[in-house]
N, C-alpha and C positions, 0 to 999 in steps of 0.2 A: 263745714256749707250749711247755710240757711235756707231755710224756704224761697228768700228775696233772691238769692243767687241768679233764676231765670230770667228774671225780670231786669231787662235790657233796656237799660237807659231810659227807667224809672225811678229814678233816684227819689225824686219829690213823691210821689205815692207809695213809693216803698217803706219810706218815714211815716207818711200818715197812717198806712195801715198797721206798723210796728208800734207807732201811738195806740193806735186802737183796742190793738190785740192785749199791750200791757193793763189796758183798763179795763179789759174785757176778763183776762185772766183775776184783777182784784176783784171785779164784780161777784165772779164765783167764788173765787176765797172768802170773801167777806161773809156770802150768803151761807157758804160749808159751816162758819163758826158762828154764824149768829148776829153777826157785825153789824150797823146799819151800813150799806152801800157810801162806796166814797159821793163826793157831792159834784162834784167837774168829772164827765167822763168824753174822751173822747170816743166811744163805741156807741152805736146806736142799730137799730133791727133791720135796718132794710141801704143797702147801698145798692147804686146804678155805679158800673164798670162803661164808659165809653171809648172810642177813639177808632181810630183806623183798621182797615185789615193788616193782621200783622205784628199789629204792638204788643200782642199781649194780655189782652182784655181779661179769656177764659184765666190764664198763667194765673193772672194776679187775684182775680176771686179766687183760684181755686189753693193760691200760697196763701191767703188769708185763712179761708178754711181751714186750711193744715195748724194755722199759728194759734187758731182759736182752741182746736184741740190738744196741742201740743200739750206732753205730760211731762216732760224731761224735768228731771228734781232739781236741772240749776234754777229753776224758775224761785224755789226758796229760796237760792240762796243771790237772788239779786240780777240770775241771767232772763231776755228776754225770750218770750215764746218767740216758739218758731223756728229748733233747734234743727228742723231735718233730719231724726235722725232718731226718734224716740217711735213707738211705736202710731202714738196720734198723727207726727206729722209723716210718717211712712204711707199710710192707710189712707191718709186725706191724699194726700198724691197719688195717689195710683188707682186712687177710686174706689175703694174695698172697705171704707168706714162704714162704719153700721150709720152712723148719726150724720154723713154729706151724704144727701140726697143729688143725683145732677139730673138733670131736664133739658133735655136737646132736642131740636126739632127732627124727627124720621121720616116725613115728606115735604111739605114746601110750607109747613104750618105745625105749631102745636095746639094738637088739637084738646078739648077739654078732658076727654077719656083718658088723653097723656097723664093731667094732671091734678085729676080725680085724689090720687091713691096719694101723690105727695102734698097735696094740700091738705088729706086731714090728716097725714102726719105734722105735719107744722103746729101741729094744736098741740101737740102730743109732747113730752119730757124725753129729753136725751135717754137711747135706754144704757149705753157705756159711757159715752164719750161728754165734755165739759157745757158741749151747746150744741144746737139741733139745726144743721146749717142745710139750705136748700140753696142748690147754681142753679141760675137758671141759664144755659150759653144761648145764645142767640133769642134774645126776649123779644125782638123788632119780627118775629115769627110768632109771636101769641096772637090767635083769632081773637073777635070778637069773648066769647065766649070764654075761654082760658083766660083772656087778660082778667077777666070782672071776678074769676074765679081767685085768681094770685091778688089783684085786688085787695079782697074780702079777708082775706090773709095777712096783708100787709097793714091794714086798716087797724084789726085787733090781734097783733101776734100774740102767740105766749111769751111768756118772760124770759125764759133760754133760746128762744129760736130765732135765727136771725138769716134773711134773705139776700143772695145775692147776685143781682141781675146784670147781662150784658148786654150791649147793643151797640151797633157802629156811633149812633149820634143818642142825647137827649131827644128829638122830635119820633125816633122811630117808637119811644114808650109812650103810652098813653100820660096826658098831662094829669090824672088822679093818682097814678103809682111814683111816675117819677117826684112829685109834691111830696112824696111821705119817703124819698131815699137820701141819700147822702150820694151825692157826685162826684165821682173822680174822673177825668180825662187822660187817657193815658197819649203819647203823642208817638209817631214813626220814632224806631231806634235809628239811630246813624250806622250807614253802610258798615264802618268801623268797629263799632262795637257788636254788630252779628257778626260779621268775621271773627271779632276775636273770642265769642261765644263760641262758635264753631269749631278754633281751634284748642280754648280753655277745657271743652265740656265733651267733645266729640273724635278728639284727637284727630282732626284733617289738616290736611298740608296747608299752609296758610295761602297758596296762589288759589289753590281750589276753592279753600273758604272764603276768599276775596271776589274771585270771580260769580260764586254759587248768593253771597249777601248782595254784589253790585249787580248781579241779572233779578233778582227779585224785592230789589228797592228798601232794603231795611224789613223785608216779611220774614219773621224769625223762623216761624213753622216751614214755611216752602222754602228759606234758604236751605235746613236743617234738610228735607227731602233731597234737595237737588244735589248738595254735598256729598249725603249718603246713598243713595240709589242711582245708579247708570242707569236704567230704566227708565226714570223719571226727565234723564239728564237727553237720553236718545229722544225721548217723548217729545222733550221743549225744542230739540233740535232739527224734529221734523216739522212743527208747527211754525217755527220763524222763516223754513223755505217757501212755506204759502204762499206770503206775497211775489214772488217770483215763477208760479204755478199757475198764476188765474189770466193767462195771455188768452184764454177762448174760452166761449161758452162752454163747452165741453169737460174742460180739464178745472174750469170752475165748479161743474157738480162734481167733480170725480176730486176735487181738493174736500168738498164738504162732504161729502158721504165718506169719504174715508176720516176725518175728522172725528163723526157724529162713532163709527164705527171704534176708533181706537178708544173713544170714551167709554164706549159702552163697555166694549172688554176690558180694561180698567175697573171700572165698576164691579163687571163679572168678577174678576179673581180677586176683591177686596171683599165679596160677600160670599163666595164660597166657601171657605172655610170656617168664616164669621154663621151663619146660616145653618151649617148643618150640626155644629157644635150645639145654637141653640136649640134646634130642634130634636136631637137626641136629648139634651138636657131635660127639657120640660117632657118628654116620652116619657122615661126616667123617673121624672118628679110625680107622673102621673097613676104609675105603677104599668106601663109596657114593659112586655120583656121583649127582649132585644129581638127584632125582626115582628115581634109577636102583634097582635092585635088591640090597639087602646081599648080602655073599660069603657065599659057604658054611657054616653052624657059627656063625652072627654071632647068629641070629634072638636066642638065650637070652639074649644082654647086652641085648638092646635092652627086650626083655620085660621083664629084670631095674630096668632106670631105669622100665619103666612103674608097677608095681608099686610102685617105689622113690617114685612120683610121688603116686600114687593117694591111699598112706597119707598123703603130704603135705599133700596137698587136704582131705583128712579132719580132719587133724591140725588145719591153717591156719581151719578152719570153725569147729572146738571153741573155739578160740584166740579167733575173732571174735565169739563165742557168751558166753565166759567176760570178755570185756568190757562185751559189754550186762550181763551178770547183775552187774558189779564197779560198773557204774553205778546199776543198780535198786539195789543195797545201800548206796551212798551215799544214794540219793535218801531210804531209808525210815529210815537213819540219820537224819539232820538231821530227817525225822518225827518219829522218837522224843525227838533234841533238844528238839526247841520242845514237845513234850507234856510233858517230865520238867522243861521249865524251864533246861535245863544250859545252860553258858558256855560251851560246847563253839561253834569255829570251826564255822561252817554253811559246805556246799560247795557249794552252790544256789542258784540266786538264781530258783527255778520259783516261779511264782503259788500253782501247786497246792499246794504246801508246806502254807504256814497252812489251806487249804480242806480236807487230808485230816488235819490233825494236831485240828484243829476237832470232825470228824467219826468220828473214830474213836478206841479208848481204848489207850495202850500197851501192853497185852496183847496187841491183833491187829496192833498194829505188829509185836512180836517175834514173833506168829506167821509173819508175812507174811518178815520175815529169815530164819526158819527155813526158809521153804518156799524161800527162793531161795538157801540151802546146800543143802538137798536136793536143788535143781535141780542143782548144782553133782557134789556127790557119784554123784548119777544119771550125768553125763556121763562121769566118771573110769570109771565101773565099766561106760562102750562101751554103755547104755543110746542108744536109737534118740532123735536131737535132739529132733526133732516131739514125741516122747511124753513126754518130759522136760519139754519147756519148757510142754506143755498142761497135766502136772500142776502146773507153779509157778503159771500163770495163773487158774488154776480154785481152788488155793488160795489165791490175789493176792485174787481177787473173795470168799472167802467173809470171809477174815479170823481 
């Protein structure tokens, strides 16, 4: 198994990254031997990975990071970096490599304070790896200050530092940053390719894998969760019943409350164990005995951690709501496809599809799709989730 095996339907991108990793390996080997660097190299110091949700932007970037850190002895025998088994590959893939730093949005944005230490680290030599790799997930969430910090680091990088930025599209990144990056665009993998991955790598039954891949329309991570987590399937089934539950104002408001409560509960479950572990580890690092008081002057550090965890819980709740809105969008898209007699493959197998398609016009279905999009926009603008979802369910009721 190589590091590229999880990149579903991205053969072109995998080939480009593998070639760059080979040239990067040659650069490091030549430098260690005191030889001149190769004259023509496909390696560069900054990369921008774009593509639709679920295409595997972060997975591609992390696979490339692993290939850059590969220490397999097979490289000396002509093997390509990125074996997937050596210590360099393994630790980079699971996120514990000392020279692979990952930055992601804790809240709605990546703040400059979240970037400061990483930018400083980017100017240092690798501690024990072959490259200093900085992976920025959701680069579209860089605010003005943090984006400017990244720009300064990308403009004048250290010789053994590589920046990997991930975003939905090139327009989501500052022109001054993207002009200094090599751009790789990933495409949405086919439903069959995702189903095949779930069968091969997760041991999922073929019919369950096919249903999950079809329901998520090629979104690899969501398909994996849907296929392996019964609770995720139950939540999705509850969301897809919502279109039939908004027949009057009371039921529309109740459905909105239940949707928001379910997202909050999901976020709470994800946060509880992680937050407790982080807090205990920080207190131990600060020298507090178990159950004892913190040393003087360290309370502010714990307060900063608690603030970060609060931002992360809010973000997790909004992400959970976004998954529900994605499922609703696919449902009404299927309704519209039936109404227009489209040959587009149907993602959902719900009995309500035919009923809603017969009882409503295509125009009302389009208005409902617009209401879901408006709810998404409201959540992005930090509107209170309940208000945004209530406005959406009332619009779904009106049609």
